[in-house]
C-alpha positions in Angstrom: 21.1 -10.3 -21.2 22.1 -7.5 -18.5 22.7 -5.1 -21.6 19.2 -5.8 -23.0 17.4 -5.8 -19.7 18.9 -2.7 -18.2 19.6 -0.9 -21.5 23.4 -0.1 -20.4 24.6 1.3 -23.6 21.6 3.6 -23.9 22.3 5.0 -20.5 26.1 5.2 -21.5 27.3 2.6 -18.7 28.6 -0.8 -18.4 28.4 -3.9 -16.2 31.7 -3.0 -14.4 30.7 0.6 -13.7 27.2 -0.7 -12.4 28.5 -3.2 -10.1 31.2 -0.6 -8.7 28.5 1.8 -8.2 26.3 -1.1 -6.4 29.1 -1.9 -4.1 29.7 1.8 -3.3 26.2 2.3 -2.5 25.9 -0.8 -0.2 29.1 0.2 1.8 27.6 3.4 2.3 24.4 1.9 3.4 25.7 -1.1 5.4 25.5 0.8 8.8 21.8 0.4 8.7 22.2 -3.4 9.2 23.4 -2.9 12.7 22.0 0.7 13.6 18.3 -0.1 12.8 18.2 -3.0 14.9 20.2 -1.3 17.8 17.4 1.5 17.8 14.4 -0.6 17.4 15.6 -3.4 19.9 15.1 -0.5 22.6 11.3 -1.1 22.2 11.8 -4.9 23.2 12.3 -6.4 19.7 15.0 -9.1 19.3 18.0 -7.6 17.8 19.0 -10.4 15.7 15.3 -10.7 14.4 15.1 -7.2 13.3 18.7 -7.2 11.6 17.1 -10.0 9.5 14.2 -8.1 8.7 16.3 -5.1 7.9 18.5 -7.1 5.4 15.6 -8.8 3.8 13.5 -5.5 3.5 16.4 -3.7 2.1 17.7 -6.4 -0.3 14.2 -7.2 -1.8 13.1 -3.8 -2.3 16.5 -2.6 -3.7 16.3 -5.5 -6.2 12.6 -4.7 -7.0 13.5 -1.1 -7.8 16.1 -2.2 -9.8 14.2 -4.7 -12.0 10.8 -3.0 -12.1 12.1 0.7 -12.5 15.5 0.5 -13.7 16.8 3.4 -11.3 20.1 3.0 -9.5 18.0 3.9 -6.1 18.5 1.6 -3.0 16.1 1.2 -0.2 16.2 0.4 3.5 14.4 1.3 6.8 14.5 4.9 7.2 16.7 6.5 9.8 14.4 9.1 11.9 11.3 7.2 11.1 12.9 4.2 13.1 13.8 6.8 15.9 10.2 8.1 16.0 9.0 4.5 16.1 11.1 3.7 19.0 11.5 6.8 21.1 8.0 8.5 20.3 5.4 5.8 19.5 6.7 3.0 21.9 8.9 4.6 24.6 7.1 8.0 25.1 3.5 7.3 24.0 3.6 3.5 25.4 2.3 1.7 22.5 3.4 -1.8 21.9 5.8 -2.4 19.3 3.4 -4.9 17.6 1.0 -1.9 17.4 3.6 0.6 16.0 4.3 -2.1 13.3 0.4 -2.0 12.5 0.5 1.8 12.2 3.6 1.4 9.8 1.7 -1.3 7.6 -1.4 1.0 7.5 0.5 4.1 6.4 2.2 1.8 3.6 -1.3 0.8 2.3 -2.4 4.3 2.3 0.9 5.3 0.6 0.0 2.4 -2.2 -3.3 3.9 -2.7 -2.2 7.5 -3.0 0.2 6.3 -5.8 -2.4 4.3 -7.6 -4.5 7.4 -7.5 -1.5 9.3 -8.8 -1.7 11.8 -5.9 1.9 11.1 -5.1 2.9 11.8 -8.8 1.0 15.0 -8.6 3.1 16.2 -5.7 6.4 15.2 -7.7 5.4 17.3 -10.8 4.1 20.2 -8.5 7.4 20.8 -7.0 8.8 24.0 -8.8 12.0 23.6 -10.7 14.1 25.5 -8.4 12.7 23.9 -5.4 13.7 20.5 -7.1 17.4 21.6 -7.6 17.4 22.9 -4.1 16.2 19.6 -2.9 19.4 18.1 -4.3 21.6 20.6 -2.8 20.1 20.5 0.5 20.4 16.6 0.5 24.0 17.3 -0.4 24.5 19.3 2.8 22.4 16.9 4.8 24.4 13.9 3.7 27.7 15.7 4.3 26.6 16.6 7.9 26.0 12.9 8.6 29.1 11.9 7.3 30.8 14.6 9.6 28.7 13.7 12.6 29.2 9.8 12.3 33.1 10.7 12.2 33.1 13.1 15.1 34.5 15.9 13.0 31.5 17.8 14.2 30.3 17.3 17.8 27.3 18.8 19.7 28.1 21.9 21.8 25.6 23.3 24.3 26.7 26.7 23.6 27.0 26.8 19.9 24.9 23.8 18.9 27.9 22.3 17.0 31.7 22.6 16.9 34.6 21.0 15.7 35.6 17.7 17.2 39.1 16.3 18.1 40.3 16.1 14.7 43.5 14.6 15.7 41.9 11.5 17.1 42.0 8.4 14.9 38.5 8.4 13.5 38.2 12.1 12.4 41.8 12.4 11.2 41.2 9.0 9.2 38.1 10.3 7.6 39.8 13.6 6.6 42.5 11.3 4.9 39.7 9.4 3.2 38.4 12.7 1.7 41.8 13.6 0.4 42.3 10.2 -1.1 38.8 10.0 -3.0 39.3 13.7 -3.9 42.5 13.0 -5.5 41.3 10.0 -7.3 38.2 12.0 -8.4 40.4 14.9 -9.8 42.4 12.4 -11.7 39.1 11.0 -13.0 39.6 7.4 -11.8 36.7 5.2 -12.3 35.2 3.9 -9.1 37.1 6.8 -7.1 34.8 6.6 -4.0 34.9 2.8 -3.6 38.6 2.7 -4.3 39.0 5.4 -1.7 36.9 3.6 0.8 38.8 0.5 0.4 42.2 1.9 0.6 41.3 4.0 3.9 39.9 0.6 5.4 43.1 -1.1 5.0 45.1 1.6 6.3 42.9 1.3 9.1 43.7 -2.5 9.3 47.3 -1.8 9.1 47.6 0.6 12.1 45.2 -1.4 14.2 42.3 1.2 13.8 39.8 -1.2 12.6 39.2 -4.9 12.7 38.6 -7.7 10.7 35.7 -9.7 12.2 35.5 -12.5 9.6 33.5 -13.2 6.6 30.9 -15.9 7.2 28.3 -16.0 10.1 25.2 -17.6 10.9 22.0 -15.9 9.9 19.7 -14.8 13.1 16.2 -16.2 13.5 13.4 -13.6 12.2 10.5 -15.3 13.7 10.4 -13.2 17.0 9.2 -10.2 14.8 8.0 -11.9 11.5 4.3 -11.1 10.9 3.9 -9.9 14.6 2.3 -6.7 13.6 -1.0 -5.7 15.3 -3.2 -3.9 12.5 -6.4 -4.2 14.8 -4.6 -2.4 17.4 -3.4 0.4 15.1 -6.7 1.0 13.9 -7.7 2.3 17.4 -8.7 6.0 17.2 -6.0 7.0 19.3 -3.2 6.0 17.0 -4.7 7.8 13.8 -2.2 10.6 14.7 0.9 8.2 14.6 -0.3 6.6 11.3 -0.6 10.4 10.0 3.0 11.2 11.2 4.3 8.0 9.5 2.5 8.8 6.4 3.7 12.4 6.3 7.2 12.2 7.1 7.7 9.1 4.6 5.6 10.8 1.9 7.7 13.9 1.7 11.0 12.4 2.9 10.8 10.0 0.1 9.5 12.7 -2.3 12.3 14.8 -1.6 15.0 12.0 -1.7 13.7 10.7 -5.2 13.7 14.2 -6.5 17.0 15.1 -5.3 19.0 12.3 -6.4 17.0 11.9 -9.6 18.2 15.5 -10.2 21.6 14.5 -9.3 21.7 11.6 -11.6 20.0 13.5 -14.7 17.0 11.3 -14.7 14.6 14.3 -14.6 14.3 15.6 -18.1 14.4 19.3 -19.1 10.7 19.4 -19.7 10.1 18.3 -15.9 9.4 14.7 -17.1 10.4 12.1 -14.5 10.2 8.7 -16.3 8.7 5.7 -14.5 8.3 7.8 -11.2 5.1 6.0 -10.7 6.9 2.8 -10.7 9.6 4.1 -8.2 6.8 5.2 -5.9 5.1 2.0 -6.0 8.0 0.3 -5.1 8.7 2.6 -2.2 5.0 1.9 -0.9 5.5 -1.9 -1.2 8.6 -1.7 0.7 6.8 0.1 3.8 4.2 -2.7 3.6 6.7 -5.6 3.1 9.2 -4.1 5.8 6.4 -3.8 8.4 5.4 -7.5 7.9 9.0 -8.6 8.0 9.4 -6.6 11.3 11.0 -3.4 10.9 9.9 0.4 10.8 9.1 2.3 7.6 11.3 1.4 4.6 12.2 4.4 2.2 14.5 5.3 -0.6 17.8 6.4 0.8 19.9 9.5 0.1 23.1 7.2 0.3 22.2 6.1 -3.3 23.6 9.2 -4.2 27.1 7.7 -3.5 26.4 4.9 -6.1 25.1 7.5 -8.8 28.3 9.6 -8.2 30.4 6.5 -8.7 28.7 6.1 -12.2 25.5 4.1 -11.5 22.8 5.0 -14.0 20.7 1.9 -14.2 18.7 -0.5 -11.8 21.7 -3.0 -12.2 23.1 -0.7 -9.5 20.2 -1.2 -7.2 20.3 -5.2 -8.0 23.8 -5.4 -6.9 23.0 -3.3 -3.9 20.2 -5.5 -3.0 22.0 -8.8 -3.5 24.6 -7.6 -1.2 22.3 -6.8 1.4 20.9 -10.3 1.1 24.1 -12.0 1.2 25.0 -9.8 4.4 22.9 -12.1 6.5 25.7 -14.7 5.9 28.4 -12.2 5.8 27.5 -9.9 8.5 30.9 -10.2 10.2 32.2 -8.6 7.0 29.9 -6.0 6.8 30.6 -5.3 10.4 34.2 -4.7 9.7 33.6 -1.7 7.8 34.6 1.2 10.0 32.8 4.6 10.0 36.0 6.4 8.8 35.7 4.2 5.6 32.0 5.4 4.9 32.1 8.7 6.2 34.3 10.3 3.5 32.1 9.0 0.7 29.2 10.8 2.2 31.2 14.0 2.4 32.4 13.6 -1.3 28.8 13.1 -2.4 27.6 16.2 -0.4 30.1 18.1 -2.8 28.7 16.3 -6.0 25.1 17.2 -5.0 25.8 20.7 -4.0 26.8 21.7 -7.4 23.5 21.7 -8.6 22.7 25.0 -6.8 24.5 26.9 -9.3 21.6 26.4 -11.7 19.2 28.3 -9.3 17.9 31.6 -10.5 19.6 33.6 -7.7 18.5 37.0 -9.4 14.8 36.1 -8.7 14.1 36.4 -5.1 10.8 34.9 -5.3 12.8 31.7 -6.5 15.9 32.1 -4.6 14.7 32.8 -1.0 12.4 29.4 -1.0 15.3 27.5 -2.6 17.6 28.9 0.2 15.2 27.9 2.9 15.0 24.3 1.5 18.8 24.1 1.2 19.7 25.2 4.9 16.6 23.5 6.7 17.4 20.0 5.5 20.7 19.9 7.5 19.8 22.4 10.3 16.6 20.5 11.0 18.0 17.0 10.5 14.9 16.2 8.0 14.6 16.3 4.3 10.7 16.4 4.9 10.7 19.5 7.1 13.0 21.1 4.3 10.8 20.6 1.7 7.8 21.5 3.8 9.2 24.8 4.5 10.0 25.5 0.8 6.5 24.8 -0.2 5.3 27.2 2.3 7.6 30.0 1.5 7.3 29.6 -2.4 3.6 30.8 -2.8 3.6 33.5 -0.1 6.6 35.2 -1.6 5.1 34.9 -5.0 1.6 36.2 -3.7 3.5 39.3 -1.9 5.4 40.1 -4.9 2.2 40.3 -7.1 3.0 37.1 -8.8 0.7 34.7 -7.6 -0.4 33.5 -11.0 2.9 31.8 -11.3 1.9 29.4 -8.3 0.0 26.3 -9.3 -3.0 25.0 -7.6 -1.3 21.9 -6.3 1.3 24.1 -4.9 -1.3 26.2 -2.8 -3.1 22.9 -1.5 0.4 21.5 -0.4 1.3 25.0 1.1 -1.8 24.8 3.3 -1.5 20.9 4.2 2.0 21.9 5.4 1.2 24.8 7.4 -1.5 22.5 9.0 1.0 19.8 9.5 3.2 22.1 11.6 0.2 23.3 13.5 -0.8 19.8 14.2 2.5 17.9 14.7 4.6 21.0 15.6 8.4 19.9 14.8 8.0 16.3 14.9 
């Protein structure tokens, strides 16, 4: 049944590989179960209720992606978007969290409309080939930065922005050991290297008392304090239109960049620039945002951590279904999910960065009108901590350099339109 539904042989994979890939993706994403409610609860939302909303939104949308689209892409409430929700919309602007959820709902509905109108698909296909490749590479650096930051290998420094942390302290040291273990396993071409490496470093942490086993089963929290509490009428107030646009814009291009990047890594985008079933993928992503706001969480989006599952061999929707099922189970086994230490997940993110960055070798570095915009995309994503900003700057640089080089005919009309929109976005929203 699984073979027929997910076309495993056709995609050169098997059930075991897909399950390992799904577990790997879940383990690298499991932090969102606790990080998302930790951020949103600062608005006054109930922590346990948000955790349930996070688990349900992530689980159902990931399963939906696997069943309807047959891609190994997992979804969850987006980092960055949850911070904007909390610190900007609620804490800085003073809107109630119910109104902010209403704004997320409206942005999701607009997303859905743009998808049905095939405008989002036009954007995906309008991305120049070298920008697509650069997007995968930029996400690779970005995801590596996240892993190194979470494990304190890199820390902030007021003089130099970033600097090396105390790598002889337990967490950075264990993370580096994890990178070595996974790297050695991958060099030996061991199947499931990333997951095996994560489990090994976790066990080592348990042996030396650097991590704790908090149990397996727990009672699911009550979701009612946030379920269907969104205030759509309040969000339709003229004063919040700018907020709706911000949610819409960031999610639109964050998702587009993520989808293109991990699809490029996984080989899902064909040589003729064809991206099969992209319309379905975008539809599921839109549904995720709408459903997430109703459940009681900020914008749901496709996760760059899906790249870890792809790197572990995931090629079909079975990977996403396994990830989704584990999210749903985590409402009962939250103590187990909470037991996974950061030094077990960070090495996976760093290794995935290596795998994604290798795509940049196919960029046409000899053509400066192609290589400069691609380079801007690659460095902007980690340096601005935003996939959306990276792809925005790439779209701005691409047509301008082509125009000044006398090669404006190589730029399509959609690229010009997007470049103008991106410029207006920076004028209107600045760096937000």
